C-alpha angles and dihedrals in degrees: 000000000000093000090069090075091062108034142046093212143317101236138182120210118190118195123190122183134157115280113285094013130111137196124217135201144153125259115216126233106286148149121287117298139192114203120188116194134208115187129012107014118237132232117228131184126193110181104304096344118098125193113194130163091014121144096192116037120188120190122188120222107305136214093181141046128278114215112209140172125202141184129203104322149130114237125192113199131196115196113200120208116210091268088050090053092050092049103040106026106029097185114115106276094218090061091057100033118123089015133117124210145183096244092202093065108022107105094221090063100046092116088063095059097092089056093046093049097041106035101095124057128200091280130029111270113169097191094046090049092049090049090054091052093049092046092049094056096037088056091054098051113113135163116333115269119254089235096045098106092045092049091053092045091053091045092051091051091046096055095045105110090215093062105101106164143013093267090057090048093051093047094050093045091047092231138118116261093243089055090050089051092052095046093047095052093043100045108012099042100231144056117279090249093055091046092052091048090050091051092051091050095045092050088056096044094047091050091054095044092052093046115016089177086078089067117208095289092056093045097050115118115248092242092070114101094209143338092270091062090051091050090052090052090048091056090045097051103029104026093232142065124274091248092052091051094046091052093057125088115244103200095166108026098048092059093039094053094049092048092047092049091051097044103035106018095242123084095205131034096241090065098053114121116232109265093011103092 
């Protein structure tokens, strides 16, 4: 399916809690996402930016956590791979990375407004809603981008667990390091070094979340020198220690990660292979 080149998944999350109550959780660093909400609107905080009362939340590519709370709601999400960003957003990803937006009013996301305004019908209908999402993006596909093959080559090199540094990445992608730097900032949102560090961290975190019996030491990626290095990355990407994170309930993300692993073969968006969503 052609859409797999552009997206991680189109996913529906349904949250049901007693009236007046909310659940909270932490999103992990990931690719860009559009989330369109029906029901009680969420609150989401990314560093010092707060989105509240927003029906369509767009986050750029992230290298940090998003803390959110939600009431009873249905949330359709669209995860954009780097090629999807290049095709459907167009603005330089590094200028919108680690940012959170009201997609209904942010100028960069004007093309998404028909989807935002027309997604939900008078009654919930999962298949009809999914069909509208697919139709929206299929209708916006044009000629292939000039950088498309290079974006996918860089992405493939990035998600390869054997890639340990930028030189490896450039060799596997068959591109000069300065070209890798340009493509990563423009379409991926961050420098190659930051992206590789994020991959290493997310491989470790997803291993632990899928099997906590491994404990952190057993879940750590093989590219870590020692546990201290992993702890530093945990503070960098999640803003807390591994033990603090493990002690928290994860009422939304635990279920989402297991479902994503089963359905798409990757528990978190950062680990999706290009063309394999």
